[in-house]
N, C-alpha and C positions, 0 to 999 in steps of 0.2 A: 430501716431495720429489715434484714432478710430473714424470712421464716424458713424453717426446714421444709424441704419438699423432696419428692422423688420424681425423677425425669427419666423416661425410657423413650429413646428416639425411634426405635423400631422393634415392636414386640416380636415380629416374625423372626428376628435374628437372635432373640434371647434364648431360644431352645430349638436349635436347628434339629430337624428330625434325624435320628440316628439311622444307621443301615438296618438295625434290628432292634426291636423292643421300644421302650418308652424312656424318655429323658424328662425329668422335672426340675424346675428351678424356681425357688421362692424369690420373688423380686420385691416384695414388701410384706411386712408383718408388724402390726401394732395391736393395741387393745380393741380396735374396732374392725379391722380388716386384715385378711391374709390373702395375698395375690400370688398365684402360682402359674407359671407358663409351662405347658407340656409340649414336647416334641414327640410325635408318633411316627414310627416306621410304618410303611404300608402293610396292612394286615394285622398290626398289633392291636391289642384289646385290653381295656380295663373292664374286668368282669363286674357283674352287678354288685353294687355296694350302696351304702347310704352315707350321708353326712349329717352330723348332729346339729348343724346350723344351716340357715338359708345360704344359697350360692347363686352367683351369676356366672354363666358360661358364655364365652364368645369364641367362635371359631375364627382364627386369624388367617389361616392358610390351609388349603386342601379340602378334602371331603371326608365326612365320617357319618356313620349310622349310629344314632343314639337311641337308647330306650329310656323313656321317662315314665316310670310307673308301668302301665300296660300299653303305652303308646310307643311305636317305633317312628322316628323322624329322620329325614335326610338333612344333614347340615353341610353347609359350604361356607367359604370365606364370607364373613359378614353376618352369619347366623348368631342371634343373641337369645339366650334362654335364662329365665329366672326359675330356680327350683326351691320349693319350700324345704325346710329341715325334714330329714328322714324319708325323702322320696327315693325309692329304689331306682338306680340308673346305671347305665353301662355305656361304653364307647367302643366302637370298632372303626379303626382308620381304614378308609377305602383307598386312600392315596397317602403319601407322606403329608402330615398335618401338624399344625401348631394351634394350640388352644389355650386361652386364658381362663382360669377359674378364680373367682373372687369369693372367698368365704366371708360371710358377714357375721361377725361375732356379736 
């Protein structure tokens, strides 16, 4: 018996960074998890915001500066972050970048 599953062979290709701005694509969504891949053009920014649920962020490609509460961190491909619900955060792409965000419901 085959169970339903989701297979993504290459996350970096799921949201190719656009020439300008930010592209987002939901690759999975059920009652426990929502996974969204973001493509950021160099210099694009998600201004400070919060999420009502915990989240896991992984930078797949590129470099970005993230603020997490009062801390500013440099992220590169391979960076992994767990954020509790309601943590103020923002993202500034220093290069074209691809980021996976998993919202834990």
